C-alpha positions in Angstrom: 40.6 -76.5 34.7 42.7 -74.5 36.9 42.8 -75.3 40.9 44.3 -72.0 43.1 45.9 -73.3 45.9 46.7 -70.6 49.0 49.6 -71.7 50.5 50.1 -71.1 54.4 53.6 -69.5 55.8 55.0 -68.4 57.9 56.9 -65.0 55.0 60.4 -66.8 55.1 59.3 -70.9 54.3 56.2 -72.7 53.2 54.2 -74.5 56.1 53.4 -78.7 55.6 50.3 -78.3 55.1 50.2 -76.9 52.2 52.4 -79.3 51.2 49.2 -81.5 52.0 47.6 -79.5 50.3 48.8 -79.8 46.9 48.4 -83.3 47.2 45.2 -82.6 47.0 45.0 -80.4 44.5 46.7 -82.8 41.8 44.3 -85.3 42.5 41.4 -83.1 42.3 43.3 -83.0 38.5 44.3 -80.1 36.5 47.0 -77.3 36.6 47.6 -76.4 40.3 48.7 -72.4 41.2 50.1 -72.2 44.4 48.3 -68.4 45.4 51.6 -67.3 48.1 50.8 -63.9 50.1 53.7 -62.5 52.2 55.4 -59.6 53.1 59.7 -60.0 52.4 57.6 -63.5 51.4 60.2 -64.3 47.7 62.1 -66.8 50.2 58.1 -68.7 51.0 57.2 -68.3 47.1 60.7 -70.1 45.9 60.2 -73.1 47.4 56.2 -73.7 46.2 57.9 -73.4 42.4 59.8 -76.2 43.4 56.6 -78.7 44.9 55.6 -81.5 41.6 53.1 -80.5 40.2 52.7 -76.9 39.9 52.5 -75.1 37.0 52.6 -71.0 38.8 53.5 -69.1 41.6 51.1 -66.8 42.5 52.6 -63.4 44.7 51.5 -60.2 46.0 53.5 -59.2 48.6 53.4 -56.0 50.8 53.1 -54.7 54.4 49.8 -55.8 54.6 49.8 -59.2 53.6 52.6 -59.7 56.2 50.7 -61.1 58.8 48.1 -62.9 56.2 44.9 -61.4 58.8 42.0 -63.6 57.2 39.8 -60.4 56.0 42.6 -59.2 53.6 43.8 -62.9 52.7 39.8 -63.5 51.5 39.9 -60.1 49.0 43.1 -61.0 47.1 41.7 -64.7 47.2 38.3 -63.6 45.6 39.8 -61.1 43.6 41.9 -63.4 42.0 39.4 -65.9 41.6 38.1 -65.8 38.6 39.2 -68.6 35.5 39.5 -70.8 38.4 36.9 -74.3 39.2 38.8 -75.0 42.9 40.0 -72.8 45.6 41.7 -75.4 48.1 44.0 -74.0 51.2 44.9 -76.9 54.5 42.3 -77.0 56.9 44.5 -75.2 59.9 43.6 -72.2 62.1 44.3 -69.6 59.0 42.7 -72.2 55.9 39.5 -72.3 58.9 39.8 -68.6 59.6 40.0 -67.0 55.4 38.3 -69.9 53.6 34.6 -69.2 54.7 34.9 -65.7 54.2 35.4 -66.6 50.2 33.6 -68.4 49.8 30.6 -65.8 51.0 31.9 -63.7 49.1 32.2 -65.8 45.8 28.5 -66.7 47.2 29.5 -71.0 47.2 28.7 -73.5 49.8 32.3 -74.5 50.8 33.3 -77.5 51.4 35.4 -78.2 54.2 38.2 -81.0 55.7 37.6 -83.2 53.0 40.4 -85.8 53.3 39.3 -88.3 49.8 39.2 -87.3 46.3 36.1 -89.0 44.2 36.0 -86.8 41.2 37.0 -83.0 40.0 33.5 -83.0 42.3 33.2 -84.9 45.1 35.2 -85.3 48.4 35.0 -87.2 51.1 35.1 -85.3 54.5 34.6 -86.8 57.8 31.7 -85.8 60.4 30.1 -86.9 63.4 33.7 -86.6 65.5 35.1 -89.0 62.7 33.1 -91.6 63.5 31.6 -91.8 59.4 32.2 -90.1 56.4 30.2 -88.6 54.5 30.7 -88.6 50.6 29.9 -85.1 49.2 29.2 -83.3 45.5 28.8 -79.8 45.1 28.1 -77.8 41.5 29.1 -74.7 42.1 30.6 -73.1 39.1 34.0 -72.7 42.1 34.3 -74.9 44.6 35.4 -73.4 48.0 37.9 -77.1 49.7 40.0 -76.9 52.9 42.0 -79.8 52.9 42.3 -82.1 56.1 46.4 -82.6 55.7 46.8 -86.2 57.3 45.0 -87.5 55.0 47.2 -86.5 51.9 51.1 -87.4 51.5 52.8 -84.1 51.2 53.9 -83.5 47.9 57.6 -84.2 46.8 59.3 -81.7 45.2 60.8 -81.7 41.7 58.9 -78.7 39.8 60.4 -75.9 38.4 56.9 -73.6 38.4 57.0 -70.2 37.1 57.1 -67.2 39.5 54.4 -64.1 38.7 53.8 -61.5 40.9 50.9 -60.4 40.9 48.9 -57.1 42.0 48.2 -56.8 46.1 44.8 -55.6 47.1 44.0 -53.0 49.8 44.4 -52.7 53.0 40.8 -53.5 54.3 42.4 -52.0 57.7 39.9 -54.3 59.4 41.7 -56.5 62.4 45.4 -56.2 62.6 47.5 -58.8 64.3 48.6 -57.0 68.4 50.8 -59.8 69.6 51.5 -63.0 68.9 52.5 -66.2 72.4 54.3 -68.9 70.5 55.1 -71.3 72.3 59.0 -72.3 71.0 60.3 -76.2 71.9 63.2 -77.3 70.8 60.9 -81.7 70.1 59.4 -81.7 67.3 55.8 -79.7 66.1 53.2 -81.2 67.0 51.4 -81.2 63.6 54.5 -82.6 61.9 56.1 -84.5 64.8 56.6 -88.4 63.5 56.4 -89.8 66.9 53.4 -88.7 69.2 54.3 -89.5 73.4 50.4 -88.9 74.6 49.1 -88.5 78.1 45.9 -87.9 80.1 44.3 -87.9 83.4 46.1 -90.6 84.6 48.7 -88.7 85.1 47.6 -87.2 87.8 49.0 -83.5 87.9 51.4 -81.6 85.8 55.0 -83.0 87.5 53.9 -86.3 86.8 53.8 -85.2 83.1 56.9 -84.1 82.8 58.6 -86.2 84.7 57.0 -89.9 82.9 57.2 -88.7 79.6 59.4 -85.9 79.3 62.5 -88.7 79.4 60.0 -91.4 77.1 60.2 -88.6 74.7 63.3 -87.0 74.5 64.2 -90.6 73.5 62.3 -91.4 70.9 62.8 -88.2 69.4 59.6 -87.6 69.4 56.9 -84.3 70.0 54.6 -84.2 73.2 50.6 -84.5 73.3 47.9 -85.1 75.3 44.3 -85.8 76.3 41.5 -82.9 76.7 41.4 -84.0 80.0 44.8 -83.0 80.4 44.4 -80.1 79.3 41.7 -79.3 81.4 43.2 -80.4 84.7 46.1 -78.1 83.7 49.1 -81.0 82.9 49.8 -79.3 80.1 49.3 -75.9 77.9 45.9 -76.3 75.3 49.0 -76.0 72.2 49.7 -79.9 73.3 45.9 -81.2 73.0 45.1 -83.5 70.8 41.8 -84.6 69.3 38.6 -83.2 67.9 38.5 -79.7 69.4 43.0 -79.5 69.3 45.3 -80.8 67.6 44.7 -83.5 64.3 47.4 -86.1 63.9 48.5 -88.2 62.5 52.1 -89.7 62.9 54.2 -92.8 62.2 54.0 -93.6 66.0 51.0 -92.1 69.0 51.8 -93.5 72.3 48.4 -92.8 74.3 49.6 -93.6 78.3 47.3 -92.8 80.7 44.4 -92.0 78.2 41.0 -93.2 78.7 40.0 -93.3 74.6 37.1 -90.1 74.5 35.5 -89.5 71.1 37.2 -86.3 71.0 40.5 -87.5 71.3 40.5 -90.5 68.7 38.8 -88.2 66.4 42.4 -86.2 66.6 44.5 -89.4 66.3 43.0 -92.7 64.8 44.4 -92.2 61.6 48.4 -93.0 63.6 49.7 -95.4 61.6 51.0 -97.6 64.7 49.1 -97.0 68.5 50.0 -97.6 71.8 48.4 -97.4 74.2 49.3 -98.2 78.3 46.3 -97.8 80.7 45.3 -99.8 84.0 41.5 -99.8 82.7 41.4 -102.8 80.7 37.9 -101.5 78.9 39.6 -98.1 78.0 37.8 -97.5 75.0 41.7 -96.3 73.6 42.2 -99.9 72.8 39.5 -100.7 70.2 41.6 -97.9 68.0 45.4 -99.5 69.7 47.2 -101.3 67.5 48.7 -103.2 70.6 47.6 -102.0 74.1 49.2 -102.6 77.2 46.6 -103.1 80.2 49.4 -102.2 83.3 49.7 -98.9 86.0 51.6 -96.5 84.0 53.6 -95.3 86.9 56.0 -98.6 86.6 55.9 -99.3 83.2 56.5 -96.1 81.4 60.1 -96.2 83.6 60.7 -99.1 82.1 60.0 -98.5 79.0 61.6 -95.4 77.9 65.3 -97.0 80.3 64.6 -100.0 77.6 64.9 -97.2 74.9 
């Protein structure tokens, strides 16, 4: 039994999500191969070869893989699917884009967003916004799986896999990347941060968000997050959003300030190791998942907290 993990990268280095996907593949059991498709992606392939448990890295290096468009990646994966019992990708924006295409082309059901592995054909995935877990068994000859990265630790280094060049598929020309608008910040990336300071509608406006949360986040070396209510109100851009329709996070410490705890938000952060909630409403649902809760006026206690750090 061999497993093919589709690497997520920026042509220079692996994204952290790839390491979580390799851990999930190791729990399935079998020889693990990693497919790196890109342009000028030798460094990313070399990094993949160092991951513990990886036996082989396959590299498809061609100009039309530079932007990793879903149509081209899916066609490449399908062309190289023979001999693999499982095809695994992170449940990121990219993974959710190409993996369903792979499953459709192989005429199998996709198993999405797994958080646990029971056996080689049985997996655990959240349903109903994470309020229930479903155990799913698949009889398909090849299983196409996306992995919720917060459900698995990142694999360590220590491997020395062989790197093998494979033939690139044709450029299907069905889509092209016109531009990317990326948010640049000196703070940690939200999905990879160990500490997150997150704000909600209780902050009142975007100026309060900045003046109250940014000093605390800077002192803690934390990333900034937000509830959907705060994003919809225009306090911060939508790439700050944590929740079912935003980013799924599981930091060591999550500080929720002025967040009531709607079910959609809880679905995105309740796997955090330690949750601290500050809210003036003692009945706020966020307190049901918080390890530490403070019922207080955030405008008074957050500056005190920042000063004490």
